[in-house]
C-alpha positions in Angstrom: -76.9 -28.8 35.5 -74.8 -26.0 34.0 -75.8 -23.7 36.9 -74.8 -26.3 39.5 -71.4 -26.8 37.9 -70.9 -23.0 37.8 -71.7 -22.7 41.5 -69.3 -25.6 42.3 -66.5 -24.0 40.3 -67.1 -20.7 42.0 -66.9 -22.3 45.4 -63.7 -24.0 44.4 -62.2 -20.8 43.1 -63.1 -18.9 46.3 -61.5 -21.7 48.5 -58.4 -21.5 46.4 -58.3 -17.8 46.7 -58.6 -17.9 50.5 -55.7 -20.5 50.6 -53.5 -18.3 48.4 -54.2 -15.2 50.5 -53.4 -17.2 53.7 -50.1 -18.4 52.3 -49.1 -14.8 51.3 -50.0 -13.5 54.8 -47.9 -16.3 56.3 -44.9 -15.5 54.1 -45.2 -11.8 54.9 -45.2 -12.6 58.6 -42.3 -15.1 58.3 -40.3 -12.3 56.6 -40.4 -10.4 59.9 -38.9 -13.3 62.0 -35.8 -11.2 62.8 -37.7 -8.0 63.7 -38.6 -6.7 67.1 -40.7 -3.8 68.4 -39.7 -1.8 71.4 -42.3 0.4 73.0 -42.1 3.5 75.3 -38.5 4.5 74.5 -38.2 8.2 75.1 -38.2 10.1 71.8 -36.0 13.3 71.8 -35.7 15.6 68.8 -32.3 14.1 67.9 -31.5 10.5 68.8 -29.2 7.5 68.0 -31.7 4.6 67.6 -29.0 2.0 67.0 -27.4 2.9 70.4 -30.8 2.8 72.1 -31.5 -0.7 70.8 -28.0 -1.8 71.9 -28.6 -0.2 75.3 -31.9 -2.1 75.8 -30.2 -5.4 74.8 -27.4 -4.7 77.3 -29.8 -4.0 80.2 -31.8 -7.2 79.3 -28.7 -9.2 79.4 -28.6 -10.0 75.7 -25.1 -10.0 74.0 -25.6 -7.7 71.0 -23.2 -5.7 69.0 -24.1 -2.7 66.9 -23.3 -4.9 63.9 -26.2 -7.2 64.8 -28.6 -4.3 64.3 -29.4 -4.4 60.6 -31.9 -1.5 60.5 -33.9 0.5 63.0 -36.6 3.2 62.8 -39.5 4.8 64.6 -42.9 3.7 63.3 -45.6 6.3 62.4 -45.5 10.0 61.7 -43.6 12.2 64.1 -45.8 14.1 66.4 -45.6 17.9 66.3 -47.4 19.2 69.4 -46.9 22.0 71.9 -46.5 19.6 74.8 -43.0 18.8 76.0 -41.3 15.8 74.4 -41.0 14.4 77.9 -44.8 14.1 78.1 -45.6 12.8 74.6 -46.1 9.1 74.2 -43.1 8.0 72.1 -43.5 6.2 68.8 -42.5 2.5 68.9 -39.1 1.5 67.6 -38.8 -1.3 65.0 -35.5 -3.0 64.7 -34.3 -5.8 62.4 -31.5 -8.0 63.9 -29.0 -10.2 62.3 -30.6 -13.5 63.4 -33.9 -14.8 64.6 -32.2 -16.2 67.7 -31.3 -12.7 68.9 -34.8 -11.4 68.2 -36.3 -14.2 70.2 -33.8 -13.8 73.0 -34.7 -10.1 73.3 -38.4 -10.8 73.5 -37.9 -13.6 76.0 -35.7 -11.5 78.3 -38.3 -8.7 78.1 -40.9 -11.1 79.4 -38.7 -12.1 82.3 -37.7 -8.5 83.2 -41.2 -7.2 83.2 -40.3 -4.2 85.4 -37.9 -2.7 82.8 -38.5 1.1 82.4 -36.8 4.2 81.1 -35.0 4.8 84.3 -33.0 1.6 83.9 -31.9 2.9 80.5 -31.0 6.3 81.9 -33.7 8.0 79.8 -35.6 11.1 80.9 -39.4 11.5 81.2 -42.2 9.9 83.2 -41.6 6.3 84.2 -42.8 4.1 81.4 -42.5 0.3 81.1 -40.3 -0.6 78.2 -41.4 -3.8 76.4 -39.9 -5.8 73.5 -42.3 -7.6 71.3 -41.9 -9.6 68.1 -43.1 -7.7 65.1 -46.4 -8.6 63.4 -47.7 -7.5 60.1 -50.7 -5.1 60.1 -53.1 -8.0 59.5 -51.9 -10.2 62.4 -51.4 -7.1 64.7 -55.0 -6.1 64.1 -56.2 -9.7 64.6 -54.1 -10.1 67.8 -55.5 -7.0 69.4 -59.1 -8.1 68.7 -58.2 -11.6 69.9 -56.9 -10.3 73.2 -59.9 -8.0 73.7 -62.6 -10.5 72.8 -60.8 -13.5 74.4 -60.6 -11.8 77.7 -64.3 -10.9 77.6 -65.1 -14.5 76.8 -63.0 -15.8 79.7 -59.9 -17.1 78.0 -57.0 -17.3 80.5 -54.2 -17.3 78.0 -53.8 -15.3 74.8 -50.3 -15.0 73.3 -48.2 -14.8 70.2 -45.1 -16.8 69.3 -42.9 -16.7 66.2 -45.7 -14.8 64.4 -48.4 -17.3 65.3 -51.4 -16.4 67.5 -52.8 -18.7 70.2 -55.5 -18.9 72.8 -56.2 -21.3 75.7 -59.3 -21.1 77.8 -57.9 -22.7 81.0 -54.9 -24.8 82.1 -56.9 -27.9 81.3 -57.7 -26.9 77.7 -55.4 -27.3 74.7 -53.9 -24.3 72.9 -55.7 -23.3 69.7 -54.0 -21.3 66.9 -56.0 -18.5 65.3 -54.7 -18.0 61.8 -57.4 -15.7 60.2 -60.4 -13.6 60.7 -62.5 -16.5 59.5 -61.2 -18.6 62.4 -61.6 -15.7 64.8 -65.3 -15.4 63.9 -65.8 -19.1 64.0 -64.4 -19.2 67.6 -66.3 -16.1 68.7 -69.5 -16.1 66.5 -71.2 -13.3 68.6 -68.3 -10.9 68.3 -68.6 -7.6 66.5 -67.7 -8.0 62.8 -64.4 -6.1 62.5 -63.0 -5.3 59.1 -59.7 -7.0 58.5 -56.5 -5.3 57.4 -54.4 -7.1 54.8 
């Protein structure tokens, strides 16, 4: 009897812990609601990132002033290689805007203008497609990448993210399903490789 009660209490504690961790992850993601990621922007030795973000917004047709750009930075360590900066893959740019509406508008316009590249921005280097994404935490970014890879292999037609939430849809006739955790991912794809999650 004592052993059974102990097991039940342990299960309850584990469930509560998972719930708390899920809430914290959601709060961390919600804190990035005004953030965007811009990929493939040419990276010179000296640059004005605020102007670059402003320039991308202008080309996308989004009215943005430099005062709407709260902060901006390159993500990751700077690459020091012998190759020309023109040939190196540039680090992504992370920017925080003044409102969620502006961030969502940037992402939406980027989806419409899918052919935007560095030439439209008067940037040097090989032609690279410039894309604006919403920013995800490490946990959800990792989950999204695996979801796209596995979902495509399993024949899912639609895999997308919106306002920090991840969704899949097998066909036009199937409802959308939200994937909120690695537990839900492995429940949906039980035969997938067990990938270690990143919190």
